C-alpha positions as a printed NumPy array, in Angstrom:
array([[  5.534, -10.731, -20.266],
       [  4.816,  -8.102, -22.939],
       [  8.02 ,  -6.292, -21.995],
       [ 10.064,  -9.323, -23.034],
       [  7.888, -10.179, -26.034],
       [  8.032,  -6.722, -27.596],
       [ 11.685,  -6.361, -26.628],
       [ 12.369,  -9.492, -28.667],
       [ 10.265,  -8.245, -31.592],
       [ 12.113,  -4.924, -31.492],
       [ 15.609,  -6.417, -31.422],
       [ 15.012,  -9.235, -33.922],
       [ 12.509,  -7.771, -36.374],
       [ 12.523,  -4.036, -35.651],
       [  8.762,  -4.354, -35.085],
       [  7.098,  -0.894, -35.413],
       [  5.993,   0.563, -32.09 ],
       [  7.545,  -2.223, -30.004],
       [  9.974,   0.192, -28.369],
       [  7.157,   1.919, -26.488],
       [  7.082,  -1.02 , -24.066],
       [ 10.472,   0.117, -22.732],
       [  8.846,   3.14 , -21.072],
       [  7.507,   2.966, -17.505],
       [  4.799,   5.51 , -18.211],
       [  3.312,   3.561, -21.122],
       [  3.329,   0.234, -19.308],
       [  1.903,   1.812, -16.149],
       [ -0.913,   3.375, -18.181],
       [ -1.646,   0.032, -19.809],
       [ -1.62 ,  -1.647, -16.4  ],
       [ -4.217,   0.836, -15.112],
       [ -6.511,   0.309, -18.095],
       [ -6.123,  -3.475, -18.011],
       [ -6.753,  -3.553, -14.264],
       [ -9.95 ,  -1.533, -14.649],
       [-11.21 ,  -3.799, -17.419],
       [-10.425,  -6.945, -15.426],
       [-12.239,  -5.511, -12.375],
       [-15.351,  -4.778, -14.42 ],
       [-15.252,  -8.114, -16.232],
       [-14.556, -10.332, -13.233],
       [-16.657,  -8.317, -10.793],
       [-19.971,  -8.81 , -12.558],
       [-19.433, -12.54 , -12.941],
       [-18.152, -13.067,  -9.402],
       [-21.137, -11.238,  -7.903],
       [-23.502, -13.364,  -9.979],
       [-21.693, -16.563,  -8.947],
       [-21.612, -15.694,  -5.243],
       [-25.29 , -14.792,  -5.233],
       [-26.093, -18.088,  -6.91 ],
       [-24.105, -19.906,  -4.227],
       [-25.748, -17.7  ,  -1.57 ],
       [-22.358, -16.547,  -0.314],
       [-23.469, -13.476,   1.608],
       [-22.225, -11.41 ,   4.509],
       [-23.738, -12.299,   7.879],
       [-24.256,  -8.847,   9.391],
       [-24.255,  -8.41 ,  13.167],
       [-26.98 ,  -6.076,  14.444],
       [-25.076,  -3.083,  15.808],
       [-27.977,  -0.692,  15.586],
       [-26.513,   1.203,  12.624],
       [-28.668,   2.81 ,   9.953],
       [-28.915,   0.745,   6.766],
       [-27.166,  -2.207,   8.342],
       [-29.997,  -4.69 ,   7.988],
       [-30.301,  -4.017,   4.248],
       [-26.713,  -5.194,   3.77 ],
       [-27.421,  -8.686,   5.005],
       [-26.758, -11.245,   2.299],
       [-24.496,  -8.968,   0.218],
       [-21.799, -11.148,  -1.397],
       [-18.352, -10.961,   0.167],
       [-14.83 , -12.157,  -0.797],
       [-14.745,  -9.377,  -3.393],
       [-11.057,  -9.011,  -2.612],
       [-10.569, -11.7  ,  -5.259],
       [-11.464,  -9.036,  -7.835],
       [ -8.753,  -6.764,  -6.447],
       [ -6.123,  -9.512,  -6.342],
       [ -6.772, -10.635,  -9.916],
       [ -6.785,  -7.034, -11.137],
       [ -3.378,  -6.427,  -9.553],
       [ -1.603,  -9.677, -10.37 ],
       [ -2.629, -10.157, -14.022],
       [ -1.641,  -6.675, -15.325],
       [  1.616,  -6.832, -13.35 ],
       [  2.493, -10.178, -14.935],
       [  1.632,  -8.79 , -18.364],
       [  3.456,  -5.449, -18.269],
       [  6.203,  -5.52 , -15.61 ],
       [  9.766,  -6.82 , -15.745],
       [  9.35 , -10.018, -13.772],
       [ 13.029, -10.376, -12.869],
       [ 12.912,  -7.119, -10.898],
       [ 13.38 ,  -7.81 ,  -7.164],
       [ 10.846,  -5.151,  -6.204],
       [  8.149,  -6.57 ,  -8.475],
       [  8.817, -10.047,  -7.074],
       [  8.451,  -8.77 ,  -3.501],
       [  5.17 ,  -7.005,  -4.299],
       [  3.706, -10.073,  -6.007],
       [  4.724, -12.292,  -3.094],
       [  3.159,  -9.818,  -0.645],
       [ -0.064,  -9.672,  -2.657],
       [ -0.478, -13.441,  -2.871],
       [  0.642, -14.019,   0.727],
       [ -1.787, -11.615,   2.38 ],
       [ -4.528, -12.433,  -0.109],
       [ -4.275, -16.082,   0.918],
       [ -4.516, -15.231,   4.631],
       [ -7.559, -13.047,   3.991],
       [ -9.164, -15.677,   1.765],
       [ -8.792, -18.34 ,   4.457],
       [-10.442, -16.021,   6.956],
       [-13.348, -15.255,   4.595],
       [-13.719, -18.918,   3.637],
       [-14.066, -19.946,   7.291],
       [-16.642, -17.21 ,   7.893],
       [-18.708, -17.802,   4.776],
       [-18.474, -21.494,   3.945],
       [-17.763, -22.937,   7.397],
       [-20.304, -20.55 ,   8.984],
       [-17.847, -19.605,  11.712],
       [-18.339, -15.892,  12.43 ],
       [-14.956, -15.608,  14.148],
       [-13.095, -16.655,  11.009],
       [ -9.371, -17.304,  11.19 ],
       [ -8.035, -16.839,  14.71 ],
       [ -6.38 , -13.467,  15.202],
       [ -3.089, -15.036,  16.292],
       [ -2.817, -16.841,  12.951],
       [ -3.459, -13.613,  11.042],
       [ -0.733, -11.879,  13.011],
       [  1.575, -14.865,  12.51 ],
       [  1.004, -14.652,   8.748],
       [  1.701, -10.907,   8.714],
       [  4.856, -11.413,  10.779],
       [  5.951, -14.118,   8.34 ],
       [  5.593, -11.703,   5.431],
       [  7.499,  -9.084,   7.398],
       [ 10.365, -11.531,   7.844],
       [ 10.434, -12.314,   4.121],
       [ 10.338,  -8.666,   3.06 ],
       [ 12.764,  -7.51 ,   5.735],
       [ 15.32 , -10.223,   4.957],
       [ 15.004,  -9.686,   1.203],
       [ 15.561,  -5.931,   1.47 ],
       [ 18.409,  -6.266,   3.94 ],
       [ 20.324,  -9.185,   2.441],
       [ 19.583,  -9.068,  -1.314],
       [ 22.361,  -7.515,  -3.403],
       [ 19.717,  -6.251,  -5.842],
       [ 18.241,  -3.869,  -3.259],
       [ 20.57 ,  -0.862,  -3.324],
       [ 20.558,   2.936,  -3.384],
       [ 22.831,   5.688,  -4.672],
       [ 23.759,   8.464,  -2.279],
       [ 24.353,  12.139,  -3.016],
       [ 28.027,  13.058,  -3.107],
       [ 27.566,  16.828,  -3.225],
       [ 25.929,  19.378,  -0.974],
       [ 22.117,  19.662,  -1.121],
       [ 22.28 ,  23.211,  -2.529],
       [ 23.621,  21.9  ,  -5.882],
       [ 20.152,  21.487,  -7.362],
       [ 19.236,  21.504, -11.028],
       [ 16.96 ,  24.476, -11.599],
       [ 13.305,  23.962, -12.435],
       [ 13.772,  25.633, -15.835],
       [ 16.564,  23.32 , -16.96 ],
       [ 15.858,  20.083, -15.122],
       [ 14.35 ,  18.41 , -18.192],
       [ 17.247,  19.112, -20.573],
       [ 19.074,  16.035, -21.799],
       [ 22.511,  17.217, -20.607],
       [ 21.239,  17.277, -17.052],
       [ 21.077,  13.491, -16.997],
       [ 24.859,  13.241, -17.037],
       [ 25.066,  16.149, -14.589],
       [ 22.692,  14.382, -12.197],
       [ 24.712,  11.175, -12.508],
       [ 27.803,  13.004, -11.285],
       [ 25.949,  14.145,  -8.163],
       [ 25.278,  10.582,  -7.013],
       [ 27.778,   7.891,  -6.07 ],
       [ 28.995,   5.836,  -9.028],
       [ 28.571,   2.604,  -7.112],
       [ 25.249,   1.429,  -5.755],
       [ 25.419,   0.597,  -2.058],
       [ 23.533,  -1.495,   0.463],
       [ 21.878,   0.712,   3.037],
       [ 19.297,   0.768,   5.814],
       [ 18.597,   4.454,   5.275],
       [ 15.099,   5.836,   4.918],
       [ 13.437,   9.222,   4.402],
       [ 12.393,  11.476,   7.282],
       [  9.764,  14.129,   6.456],
       [ 10.25 ,  17.821,   7.25 ],
       [ 14.03 ,  17.645,   7.849],
       [ 16.64 ,  19.301,   5.637],
       [ 19.039,  16.377,   5.544],
       [ 16.111,  14.03 ,   5.439],
       [ 17.73 ,  10.621,   5.654],
       [ 17.866,   8.398,   8.709],
       [ 19.885,   5.207,   9.042],
       [ 18.236,   2.544,  11.179],
       [ 21.697,   1.121,  11.867],
       [ 22.542,   4.252,  13.872],
       [ 20.166,   3.032,  16.588],
       [ 22.751,   0.374,  17.375],
       [ 25.757,   2.7  ,  17.45 ],
       [ 26.135,   1.972,  21.171],
       [ 27.316,  -1.544,  20.262],
       [ 30.64 ,  -0.18 ,  19.024],
       [ 32.6  ,  -0.046,  15.783],
       [ 30.984,  -3.053,  14.061],
       [ 27.427,  -2.034,  14.875],
       [ 26.352,  -1.917,  11.206],
       [ 26.807,  -5.7  ,  10.98 ],
       [ 23.867,  -6.095,  13.345],
       [ 21.537,  -3.572,  11.707],
       [ 19.144,  -6.389,  10.725],
       [ 18.292,  -6.794,  14.439],
       [ 16.539,  -3.434,  14.36 ],
       [ 15.586,  -3.153,  10.675],
       [ 13.617,  -6.408,  10.291],
       [ 11.461,  -5.913,  13.446],
       [ 10.599,  -2.403,  12.228],
       [  9.526,  -3.835,   8.863],
       [  7.374,  -6.437,  10.62 ],
       [  5.726,  -3.807,  12.836],
       [  4.881,  -1.542,   9.9  ],
       [  3.345,  -4.353,   7.849],
       [  1.242,  -5.642,  10.753],
       [  0.084,  -2.145,  11.748],
       [ -0.892,  -0.883,   8.288],
       [ -2.495,  -4.167,   7.236],
       [ -4.723,  -4.176,  10.313],
       [ -5.401,  -0.46 ,   9.925],
       [ -6.805,  -1.042,   6.443],
       [ -8.807,  -3.976,   7.783],
       [-10.434,  -1.739,  10.416],
       [-11.185,   0.916,   7.773],
       [-13.156,  -1.572,   5.689],
       [-16.492,  -0.921,   7.358],
       [-18.354,   1.377,   4.966],
       [-19.117,   1.007,   1.279],
       [-16.189,   2.285,  -0.771],
       [-14.155,   3.556,   2.182],
       [-11.17 ,   1.171,   2.167],
       [-10.911,   0.936,  -1.617],
       [-11.346,   4.698,  -2.107],
       [ -8.695,   5.706,   0.412],
       [ -6.35 ,   2.965,  -0.83 ],
       [ -6.593,   4.283,  -4.4  ],
       [ -5.509,   7.727,  -3.192],
       [ -2.639,   6.267,  -1.167],
       [ -1.564,   4.09 ,  -4.101],
       [ -1.49 ,   7.078,  -6.466],
       [  0.726,   8.996,  -4.049],
       [  3.084,   6.048,  -3.596],
       [  3.308,   5.787,  -7.381],
       [  4.452,   9.407,  -7.588],
       [  7.039,   8.819,  -4.848],
       [  8.311,   5.67 ,  -6.576],
       [  8.632,   7.45 ,  -9.914],
       [ 10.653,  10.398,  -8.576],
       [ 12.821,   8.079,  -6.463],
       [ 13.666,   6.019,  -9.548],
       [ 14.386,   9.001, -11.791],
       [ 17.9  ,  10.359, -11.25 ],
       [ 17.014,  13.893, -12.404],
       [ 13.977,  14.191, -10.128],
       [ 15.868,  12.552,  -7.254],
       [ 18.61 ,  15.157,  -7.633],
       [ 16.188,  18.072,  -7.95 ],
       [ 14.185,  17.004,  -4.899],
       [ 17.347,  16.063,  -2.979],
       [ 16.126,  12.557,  -2.173],
       [ 17.923,   9.24 ,  -2.424],
       [ 18.044,   7.665,  -5.864],
       [ 16.943,   4.026,  -5.939],
       [ 17.99 ,   2.198,  -9.138],
       [ 15.354,  -0.007, -10.814],
       [ 12.603,   1.2  ,  -8.458],
       [ 10.722,   2.857, -11.34 ],
       [  9.425,  -0.567, -12.376],
       [  7.075,  -0.375,  -9.405],
       [  5.02 ,   2.251, -11.244],
       [  3.576,  -0.622, -13.286],
       [  2.565,  -2.497, -10.152],
       [  1.089,   0.546,  -8.442],
       [ -0.779,   1.417, -11.64 ],
       [ -2.455,  -1.988, -11.478],
       [ -3.107,  -1.448,  -7.762],
       [ -4.853,   1.892,  -8.295],
       [ -6.819,   0.503, -11.236],
       [ -7.942,  -2.45 ,  -9.104],
       [ -9.132,  -0.178,  -6.273],
       [-11.015,   2.144,  -8.617],
       [-12.457,  -0.78 , -10.565],
       [-13.656,  -2.401,  -7.358],
       [-15.393,   0.861,  -6.429],
       [-17.651,   0.295,  -9.441],
       [-19.348,  -2.45 ,  -7.454],
       [-18.433,  -1.44 ,  -3.897],
       [-19.656,   2.176,  -3.903],
       [-22.847,   2.842,  -1.937],
       [-24.97 ,   0.761,  -1.948],
       [-22.376,  -1.993,  -2.258],
       [-23.082,  -4.957,  -4.522],
       [-20.142,  -6.828,  -2.989],
       [-17.804,  -6.497,   0.005],
       [-14.055,  -7.043,  -0.261],
       [-13.801,  -9.034,   2.953],
       [-10.444,  -9.741,   4.571],
       [ -9.258, -11.098,   1.213],
       [ -9.081,  -7.5  ,   0.088],
       [ -8.633,  -5.392,   3.223],
       [ -5.66 ,  -7.292,   4.671],
       [ -4.023,  -7.272,   1.239],
       [ -4.515,  -3.547,   0.615],
       [ -2.902,  -2.51 ,   3.889],
       [ -0.031,  -4.96 ,   3.551],
       [  0.652,  -3.926,  -0.045],
       [  0.77 ,  -0.259,   0.944],
       [  3.145,  -1.012,   3.832],
       [  5.542,  -3.143,   1.771],
       [  5.531,  -0.635,  -1.094],
       [  6.342,   2.263,   1.248],
       [  9.161,   0.296,   2.862],
       [ 10.67 ,  -0.641,  -0.509],
       [ 10.769,   2.969,  -1.739],
       [ 12.211,   4.102,   1.623],
       [  9.203,   6.272,   2.484],
       [  7.712,   4.248,   5.343],
       [  8.086,   7.129,   7.83 ],
       [  5.593,   9.054,   5.695],
       [  2.921,   6.426,   6.455],
       [  1.472,   8.272,   9.503],
       [  0.713,  11.187,   7.176],
       [ -0.218,   9.352,   4.   ],
       [ -2.235,   6.643,   5.765],
       [ -3.7  ,   9.038,   8.312],
       [ -7.198,   7.629,   7.751],
       [ -5.981,   4.12 ,   8.629],
       [ -4.063,   5.526,  11.6  ],
       [ -6.981,   7.394,  13.139],
       [ -9.206,   4.336,  12.718],
       [ -6.68 ,   2.184,  14.578],
       [ -6.179,   4.792,  17.295],
       [ -9.93 ,   5.102,  17.834],
       [-10.171,   1.358,  18.477],
       [ -7.157,   1.324,  20.809],
       [ -8.418,   4.338,  22.793],
       [-11.904,   2.853,  23.056],
       [-10.695,  -0.518,  24.325],
       [ -8.085,   0.849,  26.736],
       [-10.425,   3.469,  28.219],
       [-13.27 ,   0.957,  28.564],
       [-11.06 ,  -1.525,  30.435],
       [ -9.571,   1.201,  32.613],
       [-12.94 ,   2.66 ,  33.649],
       [-14.401,  -0.789,  34.215],
       [-11.56 ,  -1.652,  36.559],
       [-11.721,   1.683,  38.393],
       [-15.46 ,   2.418,  38.477],
       [-16.969,  -1.034,  38.028],
       [-18.61 ,  -0.098,  34.728],
       [-16.872,   0.494,  31.425],
       [-17.16 ,   3.906,  29.76 ],
       [-16.571,   4.85 ,  26.133],
       [-14.835,   7.744,  24.43 ],
       [-16.662,   7.187,  21.14 ],
       [-20.244,   6.089,  20.595],
       [-18.731,   3.192,  18.685],
       [-15.378,   2.29 ,  17.155],
       [-13.774,   2.324,  14.622],
       [-14.32 ,   6.042,  14.13 ],
       [-16.55 ,   5.78 ,  11.05 ],
       [-19.146,   3.913,  13.129],
       [-19.059,   6.745,  15.697],
       [-20.266,   9.135,  13.004],
       [-22.895,   6.645,  11.905],
       [-24.203,   6.554,  15.462],
       [-24.355,  10.353,  15.392],
       [-26.738,  10.141,  12.44 ],
       [-24.467,  10.872,   9.472],
       [-25.306,   9.007,   6.281],
       [-22.827,   6.315,   5.284],
       [-22.118,   7.845,   1.873],
       [-21.372,  11.251,   3.441],
       [-18.938,   9.731,   5.945],
       [-17.14 ,   7.833,   3.18 ],
       [-16.829,  10.887,   0.947],
       [-15.527,  13.058,   3.779],
       [-12.937,  10.458,   4.763],
       [-11.827,  10.294,   1.127],
       [-11.517,  14.104,   1.037],
       [ -9.34 ,  13.894,   4.155],
       [ -7.317,  11.183,   2.412],
       [ -6.727,  13.475,  -0.576],
       [ -5.562,  16.282,   1.716],
       [ -3.156,  13.918,   3.476],
       [ -1.84 ,  12.682,   0.117],
       [ -1.105,  16.249,  -0.973],
       [  0.607,  16.921,   2.356],
       [  2.742,  13.806,   1.832],
       [  3.936,  14.945,  -1.584],
       [  4.64 ,  18.425,  -0.221],
       [  7.046,  16.955,   2.342],
       [  9.466,  16.307,  -0.532],
       [ 10.161,  20.044,  -0.659],
       [  8.853,  21.335,   2.678],
       [ 11.882,  20.827,   4.901]])
């Protein structure tokens, strides 16, 4: 909104300072600040309202330390996160950008699914909430929308390198103005549709999903959507549920998501900057830089929510927030062609999901074989295992966040470590 307003003021009236709204960095910074302020403003009032309405979390007794004290803590705090993402994005982003549209649709879509689940639990007093099959169906539906949009939209394109990888711009000269035209010459003049993505740790680090169908013959690329869209669906479902499982300790999901969001913002910025894309030898994605505004709002929302969600939590995000956070991260990574970095970047989500899968599979196997189920962990997801071992909740959260920071650094390093 402000982008268009100040663009008009600049062109028609030469309004002083209006030109600053043309820069990604300024608008992203404003989105972060605005998101933080919205979180603080809405959070206090929402907590007060939910307490007045006695909308509290019904905690199951799992024998965990400090669990009983959490009973009655307001939930549905994901509404704070959603508002803090959507409002700054609408204010500072270019709303005709296909990537911004996809991220807003993803945010609202998953937020609605999570809200329905929380509403059933809290207001209808049904502890099971929305049936799991409907959650999965909703996530699959979003995957179809995102996958089809990326594959079929003519606005979703990349530019490929046309020279050998060794033709880098040196670190000393990469910021000179004449290197912009030099970098342009190293990428194809025409933007192209592509199902390529980035593979970490490989020299020529691009992989084309269409190549998986090469066995079909000469026209195999026409059918690339048959493999690309299911992959998109799988990633969205997996990461969204991984974030949902991680939301079990105060500040854990929002803290790790803020770190992941910051890293994705860096990856989006360098992918949308032709000089950085050339220097790092990664694919250049036109118009992707606009996503820095969205991810700025995302990080601001996560950090702002931590104000109220850090131990001891004054409010829980509920599925309104956790399903949205994971889905947003997945869609964002897919859009910037970095989804194969998710196992590294979202390692905390991954290990949480694996711990649940291992626990369930091993329990069923041992029950069938020995007549009594056995467990690998004292409790799953993994953070509850450490709680059972006597670690304080705040210590577990902080250590998981430290691990998340290490994984984020490792993810960024993969841009050059290959």
